[in-house]
C-alpha positions as CSV (number, residue, x, y, z in Angstrom):
1,M,0.0,0.0,0.0
2,H,1.5,3.3,-1.1
3,V,0.5,6.6,0.9
4,Q,1.5,10.1,0.8
5,I,0.1,13.1,2.9
6,S,1.0,16.8,3.1
7,A,2.3,17.8,6.6
8,P,5.1,20.2,6.3
9,G,5.1,21.0,9.9
10,A,5.3,17.5,11.2
11,N,8.5,15.8,12.7
12,K,7.5,12.1,12.4
13,V,4.7,10.4,10.3
14,Q,4.0,6.8,10.1
15,L,1.6,4.4,8.3
16,D,-0.2,2.0,10.6
17,I,-1.9,-0.9,8.9
18,S,-2.4,-4.7,10.1
19,A,-0.8,-3.7,13.3
20,V,2.6,-2.8,11.7
21,K,3.8,1.0,11.6
22,Y,5.9,2.1,8.7
23,D,8.0,5.3,8.7
24,L,7.1,7.9,5.9
25,I,9.9,10.1,4.3
26,K,9.3,13.7,4.0
27,D,10.2,15.4,0.5
28,D,11.2,19.0,-0.1
29,K,7.6,20.1,-0.3
30,G,6.6,18.7,2.9
31,V,4.8,15.7,1.6
32,W,5.3,12.6,3.6
33,I,5.6,9.4,1.4
34,G,5.8,5.7,2.0
35,E,4.4,2.2,1.6
36,S,3.6,-0.9,3.5
37,A,4.4,-4.5,3.0
38,P,2.0,-6.3,0.5
39,Q,-1.4,-6.8,2.1
40,D,-3.8,-9.7,2.2
41,E,-6.9,-9.4,0.0
42,G,-10.0,-7.9,1.3
43,F,-10.8,-5.0,3.7
44,H,-8.3,-3.5,6.1
45,Y,-8.3,-0.8,8.7
46,Y,-5.5,1.7,8.9
47,Q,-4.6,5.1,10.2
48,L,-1.6,7.6,10.2
49,W,0.5,8.6,13.0
50,I,1.6,12.4,13.0
51,D,3.9,13.4,15.8
52,G,2.4,10.7,18.0
53,A,-1.3,11.5,17.3
54,A,-3.4,8.8,15.6
55,V,-5.2,10.2,12.8
56,P,-7.5,9.0,9.8
57,D,-6.3,9.5,6.3
58,P,-8.3,12.5,4.9
59,G,-8.3,10.9,1.5
60,S,-10.1,7.8,2.7
61,L,-13.6,7.0,3.7
62,Y,-14.1,6.5,7.2
63,Y,-15.3,3.1,8.9
64,Y,-16.1,2.4,12.5
65,G,-13.7,-0.3,13.8
66,A,-11.5,-0.7,16.8
67,S,-13.7,1.5,18.8
68,R,-13.0,4.5,16.6
69,W,-13.7,6.0,13.3
70,G,-10.8,5.4,11.0
71,S,-9.7,4.8,7.5
72,G,-10.2,1.7,5.4
73,I,-8.8,0.2,2.2
74,E,-10.1,-2.6,0.0
75,I,-7.4,-4.9,-1.6
76,P,-8.7,-6.3,-4.6
77,A,-9.6,-10.1,-4.1
78,K,-9.7,-13.0,-6.5
79,D,-13.3,-13.9,-5.4
80,Q,-14.4,-10.3,-4.9
81,D,-17.2,-11.0,-7.4
82,F,-19.6,-12.3,-4.9
83,Y,-19.7,-9.0,-3.1
84,A,-19.2,-6.9,-6.1
85,L,-21.8,-4.0,-7.1
86,K,-23.6,-5.5,-10.1
87,N,-26.3,-4.8,-12.5
88,V,-29.0,-6.9,-10.6
89,P,-32.2,-6.0,-8.6
90,H,-30.8,-4.5,-5.3
91,G,-32.5,-4.3,-1.9
92,Q,-32.3,-1.4,0.4
93,V,-30.3,-0.8,3.6
94,R,-32.7,1.3,5.9
95,E,-31.6,3.3,8.9
96,L,-34.1,2.8,11.6
97,I,-34.1,4.8,14.9
98,Y,-36.1,3.4,17.7
99,F,-36.7,3.7,21.4
100,S,-35.5,0.8,23.6
101,K,-37.7,0.4,26.8
102,S,-35.2,-2.2,28.4
103,N,-32.3,0.3,28.0
104,N,-34.7,3.6,28.4
105,N,-32.7,5.2,25.6
106,N,-32.9,5.8,21.7
107,R,-31.0,3.1,19.6
108,R,-30.2,2.5,15.8
109,C,-30.3,-0.3,13.6
110,F,-29.9,-0.9,10.0
111,V,-32.4,-3.1,8.1
112,Y,-31.8,-4.9,4.7
113,T,-34.9,-5.4,2.8
114,P,-34.6,-7.6,-0.2
115,P,-35.1,-6.4,-3.9
116,G,-38.8,-5.9,-4.6
117,Y,-39.9,-5.6,-0.9
118,D,-42.1,-2.5,-1.5
119,K,-43.7,-3.9,-4.7
120,D,-45.8,-6.8,-3.1
121,S,-47.5,-5.6,0.2
122,Q,-48.8,-9.0,0.8
123,K,-45.5,-11.0,1.0
124,H,-43.9,-11.6,4.3
125,F,-40.1,-12.6,4.8
126,P,-37.8,-14.6,7.1
127,V,-35.3,-12.5,9.3
128,L,-31.7,-13.0,9.9
129,Y,-30.4,-10.9,13.0
130,L,-26.8,-10.4,12.0
131,Q,-24.2,-9.0,14.5
132,H,-20.8,-7.1,14.4
133,G,-17.6,-7.8,16.4
134,G,-16.0,-6.1,19.3
135,G,-14.9,-2.4,18.7
136,E,-17.4,-2.3,15.7
137,D,-21.0,-1.2,15.4
138,E,-24.3,-1.6,13.5
139,T,-22.6,0.0,10.4
140,G,-20.0,-2.8,9.9
141,W,-21.9,-5.4,8.1
142,S,-23.3,-3.2,5.4
143,R,-20.1,-1.1,5.0
144,Q,-17.3,-3.3,5.6
145,G,-19.0,-6.5,5.2
146,R,-21.1,-5.7,2.0
147,A,-23.8,-7.8,3.4
148,N,-26.4,-6.1,1.1
149,F,-24.4,-6.9,-2.1
150,I,-23.7,-10.3,-1.0
151,M,-27.3,-10.9,-0.5
152,D,-28.5,-9.1,-3.8
153,N,-26.0,-11.2,-6.0
154,L,-27.1,-14.3,-4.3
155,I,-30.7,-13.8,-4.6
156,A,-30.3,-12.8,-8.3
157,E,-28.5,-16.1,-8.9
158,G,-31.3,-18.0,-7.2
159,K,-28.9,-19.4,-4.5
160,A,-30.5,-17.7,-1.5
161,K,-34.2,-16.8,-0.6
162,P,-35.0,-13.3,-0.2
163,I,-34.8,-12.3,3.6
164,I,-34.9,-9.3,5.9
165,I,-31.5,-8.7,7.7
166,V,-31.3,-6.6,10.9
167,M,-28.0,-5.2,12.0
168,D,-28.0,-3.8,15.5
169,N,-25.4,-2.5,18.1
170,G,-24.3,-5.2,20.4
171,T,-21.6,-3.3,22.1
172,W,-21.4,-4.2,25.9
173,R,-19.6,-2.4,28.7
174,M,-16.6,-4.1,30.6
175,P,-17.8,-4.9,34.3
176,D,-17.0,-2.0,36.8
177,R,-14.1,-1.7,39.1
178,A,-16.3,-3.6,41.8
179,S,-15.2,-6.8,40.2
180,G,-11.6,-6.1,41.2
181,A,-10.2,-5.1,38.0
182,K,-8.2,-2.0,37.6
183,P,-9.0,0.4,34.7
184,G,-8.1,-1.1,31.4
185,E,-7.8,-4.6,32.9
186,C,-10.0,-7.6,32.5
187,P,-11.5,-8.5,35.9
188,A,-10.4,-11.9,37.6
189,G,-12.1,-15.2,36.7
190,P,-13.3,-16.7,33.6
191,W,-13.5,-14.7,30.2
192,P,-16.0,-13.4,29.3
193,P,-17.4,-12.8,32.6
194,K,-20.7,-14.3,33.7
195,G,-23.5,-12.5,32.4
196,W,-21.7,-10.5,29.9
197,A,-24.2,-11.0,27.2
198,D,-27.3,-10.6,29.5
199,G,-27.9,-6.9,28.4
200,F,-28.0,-7.4,24.8
201,T,-30.0,-10.5,25.0
202,K,-32.8,-8.5,26.8
203,T,-32.6,-5.9,24.2
204,M,-32.8,-8.4,21.4
205,L,-35.8,-10.2,22.8
206,E,-37.6,-7.4,24.4
207,D,-36.8,-4.6,22.0
208,I,-35.4,-5.5,18.7
209,I,-37.3,-8.6,17.5
210,P,-40.7,-7.0,18.6
211,M,-40.0,-3.7,17.0
212,I,-38.9,-5.4,13.7
213,D,-42.0,-7.7,13.6
214,A,-44.4,-4.7,14.3
215,N,-42.7,-2.5,11.6
216,Y,-41.6,-4.9,8.8
217,R,-43.4,-7.7,6.8
218,T,-41.8,-10.7,8.7
219,L,-42.7,-14.2,9.2
220,A,-42.7,-13.8,12.8
221,D,-42.1,-17.3,14.1
222,Q,-39.1,-19.3,15.3
223,K,-38.8,-21.4,12.2
224,H,-38.2,-18.3,10.1
225,R,-35.8,-16.6,12.5
226,A,-32.1,-16.7,12.4
227,M,-29.3,-15.1,14.3
228,A,-25.5,-14.9,13.4
229,G,-22.6,-13.0,14.2
230,L,-18.8,-12.5,13.8
231,S,-16.1,-12.7,16.5
232,M,-17.9,-11.1,19.6
233,G,-21.2,-11.1,17.7
234,G,-20.7,-15.0,17.2
235,M,-20.1,-15.3,21.1
236,Q,-23.4,-13.4,21.5
237,T,-25.2,-15.5,19.1
238,R,-24.0,-18.6,20.9
239,V,-25.2,-17.5,24.2
240,I,-28.7,-16.0,22.8
241,T,-29.6,-19.0,20.7
242,V,-28.4,-21.6,23.0
243,D,-30.7,-20.2,25.9
244,N,-33.6,-19.4,23.4
245,P,-34.2,-22.2,21.1
246,D,-37.7,-21.5,20.8
247,V,-36.8,-18.1,19.3
248,F,-34.2,-18.9,16.6
249,S,-34.1,-21.9,14.0
250,Y,-30.8,-21.2,12.3
251,V,-27.6,-20.3,14.0
252,G,-24.3,-18.8,12.3
253,I,-21.0,-18.5,14.4
254,F,-18.4,-16.7,12.3
255,S,-14.9,-16.7,14.3
256,G,-16.7,-16.6,17.6
257,G,-16.3,-20.0,19.2
258,S,-18.7,-22.8,18.7
259,I,-21.6,-24.7,20.3
260,S,-20.6,-28.0,22.3
261,I,-22.7,-30.9,23.2
262,E,-22.1,-29.5,27.0
263,D,-23.8,-26.3,26.0
264,I,-27.1,-27.8,24.8
265,K,-27.5,-30.8,27.4
266,D,-29.7,-28.4,29.5
267,A,-31.1,-26.5,26.7
268,R,-34.7,-28.1,26.4
269,G,-35.7,-28.2,23.0
270,F,-32.6,-27.2,21.3
271,K,-32.1,-30.4,19.2
272,E,-35.5,-30.4,18.1
273,N,-36.2,-26.7,17.2
274,V,-32.7,-25.7,15.7
275,K,-32.4,-26.6,12.0
276,L,-28.8,-25.7,11.5
277,I,-25.8,-24.7,13.2
278,F,-23.1,-23.1,11.0
279,V,-19.4,-22.5,12.4
280,S,-16.8,-20.9,10.3
281,Y,-13.1,-19.7,10.7
282,G,-10.3,-18.3,8.6
283,S,-7.8,-21.0,7.8
284,R,-5.1,-18.9,9.6
285,E,-7.1,-18.5,12.7
286,L,-7.2,-22.3,13.1
287,E,-3.5,-22.5,12.2
288,N,-2.7,-20.0,15.0
289,R,-5.2,-21.7,17.5
290,R,-7.3,-18.6,17.5
291,T,-10.5,-20.7,18.2
292,G,-12.4,-18.6,20.8
293,F,-13.7,-20.3,23.8
294,G,-15.2,-23.8,24.5
295,G,-12.8,-26.1,22.8
296,D,-12.1,-27.1,19.3
297,P,-14.7,-25.6,17.1
298,K,-14.7,-28.3,14.2
299,E,-14.6,-31.2,16.8
300,N,-17.5,-29.6,18.8
301,T,-19.5,-29.1,15.5
302,E,-18.7,-32.7,14.4
303,K,-20.1,-34.1,17.7
304,L,-23.3,-32.1,17.5
305,K,-23.7,-33.8,13.8
306,D,-23.1,-37.1,15.3
307,A,-25.7,-36.3,18.0
308,G,-28.4,-35.7,15.0
309,I,-28.3,-31.9,14.7
310,K,-27.7,-30.6,11.2
311,T,-24.2,-28.8,11.1
312,H,-22.1,-27.0,8.6
313,F,-18.3,-26.2,9.2
314,Y,-16.6,-23.8,6.8
315,I,-13.1,-22.6,6.6
316,S,-12.3,-19.6,4.7
317,P,-9.0,-20.1,2.7
318,Q,-5.9,-18.1,3.4
319,T,-7.7,-15.5,5.6
320,A,-7.4,-14.8,9.5
321,H,-9.7,-12.8,11.9
322,E,-10.8,-10.4,9.2
323,W,-13.7,-9.0,7.1
324,Q,-12.7,-11.4,4.2
325,S,-13.4,-14.5,6.3
326,W,-16.8,-13.0,7.4
327,R,-17.8,-12.0,4.0
328,R,-17.1,-15.5,2.7
329,S,-18.9,-17.0,5.9
330,L,-22.3,-15.0,5.0
331,H,-22.0,-15.8,1.4
332,E,-21.9,-19.6,2.5
333,F,-24.5,-19.5,5.3
334,A,-27.2,-17.3,3.5
335,P,-27.9,-20.2,0.9
336,L,-28.6,-22.7,3.7
337,L,-31.2,-20.5,5.3
338,F,-34.9,-21.4,5.5
339,K,-34.8,-24.1,3.0
340,D,-37.0,-26.3,4.9
């Protein structure tokens, strides 16, 4: 990646991408110039450091990631066709502001409605609740993830059913210092801490789902409702769906752990109600043993399959804990939804 920025009064400028900082060189006009090592295909966050201050590139679009608004760049991928903008019928990504009674505040979500949603007022659709990762927000799946283009293309190809996708903010707060942790430190004990997903679970069940069912033409029952997420969102999906098998019938966990036999042994109705468990990882995550919590994800998924639960395990080739893994995961997951 080549970068240049005019900062004649600066003493030191660096490019920061993929957790590596590269020194830039100032020319006689005060323009700092440099480049990084070759980057993997797909989307990457980056920023500039100017005299110790982290700043976005003014020539870039901004994306929310790493708990801040920053720059992003798209490295062309060999398989980018599945999320490319094409001349096909397109759905809409709608911004929805709503009041959350459980949180006593206003919230925002984005809702993808499939092509033709407004043409037939009698048609109702299944719903996928799709969650972002840690340090990201409800904008992630439509901006970095290109979920709407992925769905538009799959629907146009006849590979996936038209569905509604709801993308909300699942950010949660670290337990306070009463737990014994100092500022910036994780509390003692198991991680994530007990009850960490309780707040978003309540928001999902008491606010988001009823609000979506009341305002959109949904098929408002368990067999037409799915939940999936990446990283932290996958961990939230695991907790919420295991505890509520009467609410969701399809489960997708992208780079966020897996579901084990032990997880569901006390979950009454899980085996009978859940039609699919989809688990995915980037190949480099598995190589580096970044498999989340709860044991080996592939082994867990195979044991569920042996127990009579329909499962699907997907490995994204030559990717790590990054958006290209999760784009591919959605592309593999969506065609499996609501086939029964």
